[in-house]
C-alpha atoms as one frame of an Amber mdcrd trajectory, in Angstrom:
protein
 -13.642 -10.369  48.581 -10.022 -10.071  49.634  -8.222 -12.833  51.405  -7.321
 -10.305  54.129 -10.884 -10.563  55.427 -11.705 -14.080  54.294 -11.448 -15.456
  57.829 -14.110 -13.025  59.059 -16.573 -13.460  56.198 -18.549 -16.242  54.655
 -20.432 -16.202  51.378 -24.096 -16.674  50.584 -24.658 -18.282  47.172 -27.887
 -18.002  45.231 -29.152 -19.580  42.031 -27.562 -17.361  39.408 -25.930 -14.554
  41.373 -22.299 -14.129  42.282 -21.465 -14.942  45.916 -22.609 -12.253  48.356
 -20.310 -11.482  51.276 -21.611 -12.128  54.776 -20.212 -10.259  57.763 -18.763
 -11.859  60.868 -22.101 -11.318  62.634 -23.880 -13.327  59.909 -25.641 -10.354
  58.359 -25.369  -9.146  54.750 -24.387  -5.537  54.090 -26.767  -4.118  51.488
 -24.686  -1.021  50.718 -23.028  -1.363  47.334 -25.112  -4.321  46.144 -26.951
  -4.096  42.836 -30.721  -4.452  42.748 -30.264  -8.016  41.504 -27.939  -8.850
  44.390 -30.286  -7.326  46.962 -33.173  -9.351  45.572 -31.030 -12.487  45.626
 -29.941 -11.796  49.212 -33.548 -11.398  50.324 -34.486 -14.659  48.601 -31.549
 -16.427  50.241 -33.086 -15.524  53.607 -36.499 -16.940  52.704 -38.528 -14.355
  50.794 -40.329 -15.447  47.624 -39.670 -13.738  44.294 -42.632 -11.353  44.510
 -41.813 -10.222  48.051 -38.091  -9.930  47.279 -38.773  -7.725  44.258 -41.063
  -5.388  46.254 -38.716  -5.143  49.229 -35.747  -4.470  46.941 -37.510  -1.451
  45.459 -38.369  -0.149  48.914 -34.912  -0.726  50.358 -33.248   0.920  47.367
 -35.324   4.054  47.844 -34.638   4.240  51.582 -30.904   3.652  51.202 -30.059
   5.883  48.248 -32.819   8.485  48.242 -33.405   8.871  51.980 -29.986   7.891
  53.324 -31.408   5.392  55.804 -28.987   3.314  57.866 -31.627   1.451  59.926
 -34.768  -0.459  59.023 -36.924   0.767  61.921 -37.870   4.006  60.197 -38.826
   2.493  56.844 -42.495   3.364  57.154 -43.752   1.620  54.004 -42.359  -1.732
  55.178 -44.559  -3.701  57.594 -43.555  -3.284  61.245 -43.394  -7.057  61.623
 -40.797  -7.301  58.839 -38.428  -4.617  60.099 -36.970  -6.748  62.943 -36.456
  -9.562  60.432 -34.510  -7.222  58.172 -32.432  -6.019  61.124 -31.649  -9.627
  62.035 -30.365 -10.532  58.574 -29.094  -7.309  57.006 -27.241  -4.082  57.692
 -26.743  -0.789  55.829 -23.204   0.310  56.619 -21.163   3.477  56.623 -17.368
   3.725  56.722 -15.936   4.033  60.209 -14.667   7.576  60.798 -11.316   7.716
  62.579 -10.919  11.501  62.350 -12.474  14.416  60.495 -10.505  17.628  60.046
 -11.695  21.003  58.763  -9.249  23.347  57.053  -9.222  27.100  57.538 -10.643
  27.353  53.989 -13.561  25.016  54.758 -12.106  21.885  53.166 -12.929  18.712
  55.097 -10.803  15.571  55.250 -11.959  12.261  56.674  -9.680   9.434  57.737
 -11.769   6.267  57.364 -11.204   2.671  58.450 -12.303  -0.535  56.735 -13.782
  -3.519  58.582 -10.443  -5.310  58.217  -8.581  -2.435  59.842  -7.056  -0.412
  57.002  -7.210   3.370  56.641  -8.084   5.513  53.639  -9.075   9.126  53.069
 -11.613  11.331  51.320 -11.839  15.114  50.957 -14.735  17.548  50.447 -13.934
  20.914  48.840 -16.686  23.550  49.095 -16.955  26.441  46.642 -19.501  29.194
  46.173 -21.237  27.457  43.259 -20.447  23.784  43.903 -19.023  21.243  46.301
 -16.603  18.544  45.164 -15.987  15.243  46.929 -12.648  13.617  46.168 -12.928
   9.889  46.845 -10.463   7.012  46.953 -10.530   3.781  44.968  -7.666   1.881
  46.617  -5.833   1.673  49.924  -2.396   2.770  48.849  -1.207   2.845  45.245
   1.085   0.956  42.880   2.033   3.817  40.565   4.821   5.423  42.629   4.400
   8.891  41.117   7.315  10.723  42.711   5.525  14.031  43.359   2.573  12.334
  45.087   2.573  11.422  48.774   0.055   8.610  48.208   2.449   7.202  45.621
   5.046   6.582  48.314   2.681   4.048  49.924   2.463   0.480  48.779  -0.861
  -0.951  47.651  -2.763  -2.777  50.380  -5.930  -3.663  48.461  -8.743  -2.359
  46.277 -11.741  -0.750  47.912 -15.029  -2.615  47.461 -18.115  -1.195  45.779
 -19.668  -0.549  49.184 -16.524   1.172  50.478 -16.450   3.478  47.432 -20.159
   4.338  47.542 -19.960   4.599  51.327 -17.691   7.636  51.019 -20.398   9.543
  49.171 -23.095   8.368  51.570 -21.022   9.450  54.574 -20.314  12.864  53.084
 -24.011  13.407  52.421 -24.761  12.352  56.001 -22.296  14.964  57.237 -23.710
  17.676  54.958 -27.321  16.824  55.878 -28.164  16.146  52.217 -30.996  13.663
  52.683 -33.470  13.087  51.177 -31.756  13.158  47.800 -32.775  16.089  45.635
 -31.675  17.328  42.201 -31.331  21.011  43.154 -29.727  22.902  46.004 -27.107
  20.310  46.830 -23.907  21.150  48.645 -22.237  18.030  47.212 -22.586  18.570
  43.463 -19.506  16.880  41.991 -17.525  13.695  42.578 -13.956  13.162  41.445
 -12.149   9.816  41.534  -8.889  11.535  42.440  -8.226  10.250  45.960  -5.943
   7.404  46.943  -5.243   4.836  44.223  -5.584   4.380  40.463  -9.295   3.906
  39.606  -8.633   1.942  36.419  -6.700  -0.678  38.411  -9.916  -1.288  40.350
 -12.129  -1.054  37.304 -15.048  -3.361  38.114 -15.634  -1.966  41.600 -15.296
   1.652  40.442 -17.678   1.042  37.534 -20.294  -0.636  39.702 -20.017   2.022
  42.401 -20.431   4.896  39.952 -23.444   3.201  38.373 -25.062   3.266  41.807
 -24.175   6.933  42.230 -25.683   7.812  38.821 -28.853   5.748  39.309 -31.853
   8.008  38.773 -33.864   6.347  41.543 -31.238   7.054  44.178 -28.352   9.507
  44.536 -28.979  10.522  40.914 -25.736  12.381  40.297 -25.326  13.163  36.599
 -22.399  11.587  34.765 -21.467  15.140  33.733 -20.793  15.808  37.413 -18.397
  12.877  37.858 -14.753  12.809  36.806 -12.482   9.791  36.792  -8.768  10.514
  36.913  -6.162   8.113  35.568  -2.399   8.253  35.367  -2.630   6.578  31.994
  -3.785   2.946  32.139  -4.218   2.972  28.381  -5.822  -0.469  27.840  -8.693
   0.401  30.210  -9.495   3.902  28.965 -11.816   3.002  26.086 -13.626   0.528
  28.300 -14.075   3.233  30.935 -15.671   5.488  28.342 -17.987   2.768  27.116
 -19.005   1.186  30.435 -18.920   4.190  32.785 -19.079   7.229  30.511 -18.048
   9.889  33.009 -15.646  12.768  32.405 -12.000  11.816  31.985  -9.028  13.495
  33.627  -5.485  12.419  32.815  -2.471  12.950  35.068  -0.015  14.092  32.401
   2.464  16.225  34.374   5.238  16.186  31.763   5.714  16.427  27.994   8.984
  14.559  27.502   9.673  10.878  27.976  12.615  11.425  30.311  10.733  13.641
  32.747   7.467  11.686  32.680   9.357   8.406  33.128  10.825   9.914  36.289
   7.755  11.466  37.874   4.977   9.204  36.486   6.652   5.779  36.095   3.660
   4.197  34.299   4.937   6.212  31.314   7.603   3.529  30.837   4.771   1.116
  30.027   2.342   3.433  28.245   4.182   6.379  26.711   2.931   9.904  26.079
   1.989   9.332  22.442   0.129   6.120  23.229  -1.672   7.882  26.078  -2.714
  10.888  24.000  -3.911   8.646  21.171  -6.123   6.832  23.701  -7.437  10.203
  24.882  -8.308  11.177  21.309 -10.234   7.904  20.972 -12.064   8.243  24.307
 -15.787   7.681  23.635 -17.816  10.881  23.600 -14.946  13.349  23.714 -15.767
  16.617  21.930 -15.509  20.386  22.383 -18.415  20.343  24.814 -16.928  17.444
  26.749 -13.235  18.055  26.948 -10.585  15.906  28.548  -8.893  17.508  31.537
  -5.133  17.172  31.711  -3.640  17.573  35.165  -0.200  19.119  35.250   1.587
  19.585  38.563   4.060  22.466  38.466   7.520  21.368  39.633  10.334  23.897
  39.837  12.956  23.455  37.112  11.534  20.053  36.194   8.528  20.501  33.895
   7.736  24.224  34.038   9.784  25.893  31.307   8.409  27.894  28.384   9.633
  25.089  26.129   7.555  22.610  28.136   4.469  24.804  27.713   4.964  25.058
  23.947   5.496  21.298  23.661   2.290  20.713  25.597   0.422  22.915  23.138
   2.012  21.088  20.207   1.014  17.674  21.529  -2.591  18.639  22.226  -2.915
  20.244  18.811  -1.259  17.312  17.044  -3.772  14.875  18.516  -6.613  17.384
  18.001  -7.673  16.992  21.584 -10.521  19.076  23.019  -8.673  19.796  26.235
  -8.500  21.776  29.420  -5.207  21.876  31.314  -5.368  22.188  35.091  -2.099
  23.653  36.326  -1.562  22.451  39.884   0.978  24.194  42.137   2.959  21.423
  43.808   1.787  20.796  47.356   4.742  19.925  49.599   4.813  16.962  51.952
   7.536  15.741  54.338  10.767  14.772  52.529   9.298  15.382  49.081  12.019
  15.614  46.411  10.539  18.596  44.548   9.676  22.253  45.019   6.767  24.210
  43.617   7.369  26.412  40.597   7.411  30.140  41.266   4.134  32.036  40.792
   5.734  33.933  37.907   6.760  30.712  36.146   3.288  29.222  36.601   1.649
  32.391  35.260   3.887  32.406  32.185   3.214  28.704  31.518  -0.527  29.338
  31.753  -0.263  32.358  29.443   1.479  30.367  26.699  -1.155  27.632  26.777
  -4.047  30.122  26.937  -2.654  32.068  23.977  -2.850  28.866  21.937  -6.591
  28.711  22.572  -6.453  26.037  25.289  -7.931  26.708  28.723  -5.191  26.509
  31.349  -6.400  27.739  34.735  -4.214  27.529  37.805  -5.892  25.393  40.446
  -6.283  27.118  43.777  -4.674  25.063  46.532  -7.222  23.924  49.117  -6.837
  22.110  52.432  -3.059  22.327  52.507  -2.980  22.970  56.258  -4.609  19.562
  56.927  -2.635  17.697  54.222  -5.794  17.411  52.098  -4.476  19.105  48.966
  -3.775  17.386  45.670  -0.983  14.828  46.046  -0.906  14.984  49.842  -3.199
  12.108  50.833  -1.386   9.447  52.785  -3.036   7.672  55.676  -1.993   5.427
  58.520  -2.592   2.496  56.166   1.084   2.589  55.269   2.122   1.981  58.852
  -0.246  -0.958  59.098   0.830  -2.408  55.759   4.396  -2.592  56.983   3.184
  -4.951  59.690   1.276  -7.065  57.203   3.321  -8.766  54.494   0.272  -9.792
  52.470  -0.763  -7.637  49.492  -4.202  -8.623  48.290  -6.573  -7.392  45.623
 -10.315  -7.772  45.615
């Protein structure tokens, strides 16, 4: 738990479990806890092992399969126990500051943490699927120059509950309870919101395990994509411990340009990054790595750039898909979007080499919800708070 909220939280310790955060009101938030932590929390409040195990199973089902936020309606739990649960526990949701709907149906939520910081998530509906883009951090450390979020400083990592809470809130809004395998509006989750997921590895891993749990939300790992700007040392571990689809923010094919627009390249260069992609556990022709490539006018969009991209992917024998992303402008951004003709020619060169290179359709631009545009009021608050903390 971050030191930002340490003065408003205490910790409940159990025999073998890690400390469990307690809210200012003395209750324990069950959202985001593992089964083991829920059982331990119940025992810490007086239940014996047998009762704690049974109640954990029931609570898990109500939270993640039914979307319950209150104990009163949990019909298979004794009426006499429900007030006791309400006294000691809570099932939270993120606080919604605003929710905007674009002319194309895209929804953007501005959310607030208990310690007063803002972050954002976006839902993008399509005819055959619905994708929720969720955040992993408040702010970002990577300073990618084409990305509005990258102009913010990092405030802190989001907790497991805050990450999972985004999905729960979206399903509330879409009326997607009880959880069901077919007919969902929210079919895909992408870790492409604010922050670098691999710099918040443990919380992202634990949150996605909850999302994939077959007794709850039960979203297939094939429906989840984690995007990284290239934190090379964590990539293999992500494949082994999380196992979801990988997307890589490449955006340039030369050291000079990538150093400029994706500064992490100075630490982990293009060749090192692509070698890590080739070694990513489970990558094959049926499970390709997605490379994200934002199209910047006269910066990374030449025919020579397209041919070099093809050469690199072929050299590392990477089963790949390249998402070409028209640059989405934001106030005072230093770049312009490539022309439609230049983007089409770039795509054609890559396609002709046998590599899928679709042009991503811009969504939610009118509400600043498009790729690279997320930037919340957290920046304004962080300027008033000189403490940067990580959970």
